[in-house]
C-alpha positions as CSV (number, residue, x, y, z in Angstrom):
1,X,-0.9,2.0,32.0
2,X,-0.4,4.7,29.4
3,X,-3.9,4.4,28.0
4,X,-5.3,4.6,31.5
5,X,-3.2,7.7,32.2
6,X,-4.5,9.5,29.2
7,X,-8.1,8.4,29.7
8,X,-8.0,9.6,33.3
9,X,-6.6,13.0,32.2
10,X,-9.4,13.5,29.7
11,X,-12.1,12.4,32.3
12,X,-14.6,15.2,33.0
13,X,-13.1,17.6,30.5
14,X,-16.1,18.0,28.2
15,X,-17.7,16.3,25.2
16,X,-14.6,16.5,22.9
17,X,-12.4,14.9,25.6
18,X,-15.0,12.2,26.2
19,X,-15.2,11.5,22.5
20,X,-11.4,11.4,22.2
21,X,-11.1,9.2,25.3
22,X,-13.6,6.8,23.8
23,X,-11.8,6.7,20.4
24,X,-8.5,5.9,22.2
25,X,-10.2,3.1,24.2
26,X,-11.8,1.7,20.9
27,X,-8.4,1.8,19.2
28,X,-6.8,0.0,22.1
29,X,-9.5,-2.7,21.9
30,X,-9.2,-3.1,18.2
31,X,-5.4,-3.6,18.6
32,X,-6.0,-6.2,21.3
33,X,-8.5,-8.0,19.0
34,X,-6.1,-7.9,16.1
35,X,-3.2,-9.2,18.3
36,X,-5.3,-12.1,19.4
37,X,-6.3,-12.9,15.8
38,X,-2.6,-12.7,14.7
39,X,-1.8,-15.2,17.4
40,X,-4.3,-17.6,15.8
41,X,-7.1,-17.3,18.3
42,X,-10.4,-18.2,16.7
43,X,-13.5,-15.9,16.3
44,X,-15.5,-17.5,19.1
45,X,-12.6,-17.4,21.5
46,X,-11.6,-13.9,20.6
47,X,-14.9,-12.5,21.9
48,X,-14.6,-14.4,25.1
49,X,-11.0,-13.2,25.6
50,X,-12.0,-9.6,24.7
51,X,-14.7,-9.6,27.4
52,X,-12.1,-10.8,30.0
53,X,-9.6,-8.2,28.8
54,X,-12.3,-5.5,29.0
55,X,-13.1,-6.5,32.5
56,X,-9.5,-6.5,33.4
57,X,-9.0,-3.1,31.9
58,X,-11.8,-1.5,33.9
59,X,-10.6,-3.2,37.1
60,X,-7.1,-1.9,36.5
61,X,-8.4,1.6,35.7
62,X,-10.3,1.7,39.0
63,X,-7.2,0.5,40.9
64,X,-5.0,3.1,39.2
65,X,-7.6,5.9,39.9
66,X,-7.5,5.0,43.6
67,X,-3.7,4.9,43.6
68,X,-3.6,8.3,41.8
69,X,-5.8,9.7,44.5
70,X,-3.2,8.7,47.1
71,X,-0.4,10.7,45.4
72,X,2.1,12.1,46.2
73,X,2.6,8.9,48.3
74,X,3.6,6.4,45.6
75,X,3.2,3.3,47.8
76,X,-0.3,2.4,46.5
77,X,0.8,3.1,42.9
78,X,3.8,0.7,43.4
79,X,1.4,-1.9,44.8
80,X,-1.0,-1.5,41.8
81,X,2.0,-1.8,39.4
82,X,3.1,-5.0,41.2
83,X,-0.4,-6.5,40.8
84,X,-1.1,-5.4,37.3
85,X,2.2,-5.1,35.4
86,X,4.3,-7.6,37.3
87,X,1.5,-10.2,37.8
88,X,1.8,-9.9,41.5
89,X,5.4,-11.1,41.5
90,X,8.0,-8.7,42.9
91,X,10.8,-9.6,40.5
92,X,12.2,-6.0,40.7
93,X,11.5,-2.8,42.6
94,X,8.2,-1.3,41.4
95,X,9.0,2.1,42.8
96,X,10.9,3.5,39.8
97,X,7.9,2.6,37.5
98,X,5.6,4.1,40.1
99,X,7.7,7.3,40.0
100,X,7.6,7.2,36.2
101,X,3.8,6.9,36.2
102,X,3.4,9.7,38.7
103,X,5.6,11.9,36.6
104,X,3.6,11.1,33.5
105,X,0.4,11.9,35.3
106,X,1.9,15.3,36.4
107,X,3.0,15.9,32.8
108,X,-0.5,15.2,31.6
109,X,-2.1,17.4,34.3
110,X,0.1,20.3,33.3
111,X,-0.9,20.0,29.6
112,X,-3.8,22.0,28.2
113,X,-6.6,19.7,27.2
114,X,-7.0,21.5,23.9
115,X,-3.3,20.7,23.1
116,X,-4.0,17.0,23.9
117,X,-7.1,16.9,21.8
118,X,-5.2,18.6,18.9
119,X,-2.8,15.6,18.9
120,X,0.3,17.0,20.5
121,X,2.4,14.4,22.3
122,X,0.9,13.7,25.7
123,X,4.2,14.1,27.5
124,X,7.8,15.3,26.8
125,X,10.1,13.0,25.0
126,X,12.7,11.4,27.2
127,X,16.0,13.2,27.4
128,X,19.0,11.4,25.9
């Protein structure tokens, strides 16, 4: 979800933002690949799983994009969180996480793209 939030913020913000967004996605994929290999998944199976994970990522990104378009109503975002982060099972209330995601999206929207591209933290640290 955090990767999608940042990629969505950098969307349509010029060549440097596109390059940074792609670098973030590539790093995310390398880490997924490495995690699969650490779990003992073989080379042939890793590529098949990575295709499935890539497809899932793009599907989730599209679902989050649509849910973000419905804000400030967080109902669609809560539904997407239930489907994607909770595997469709309502084991707890998804609304606090939807509010968190909406808050992080607002934080990112308020940030200057140049600051994000310079590597400043994408949102404020949680208060203690």
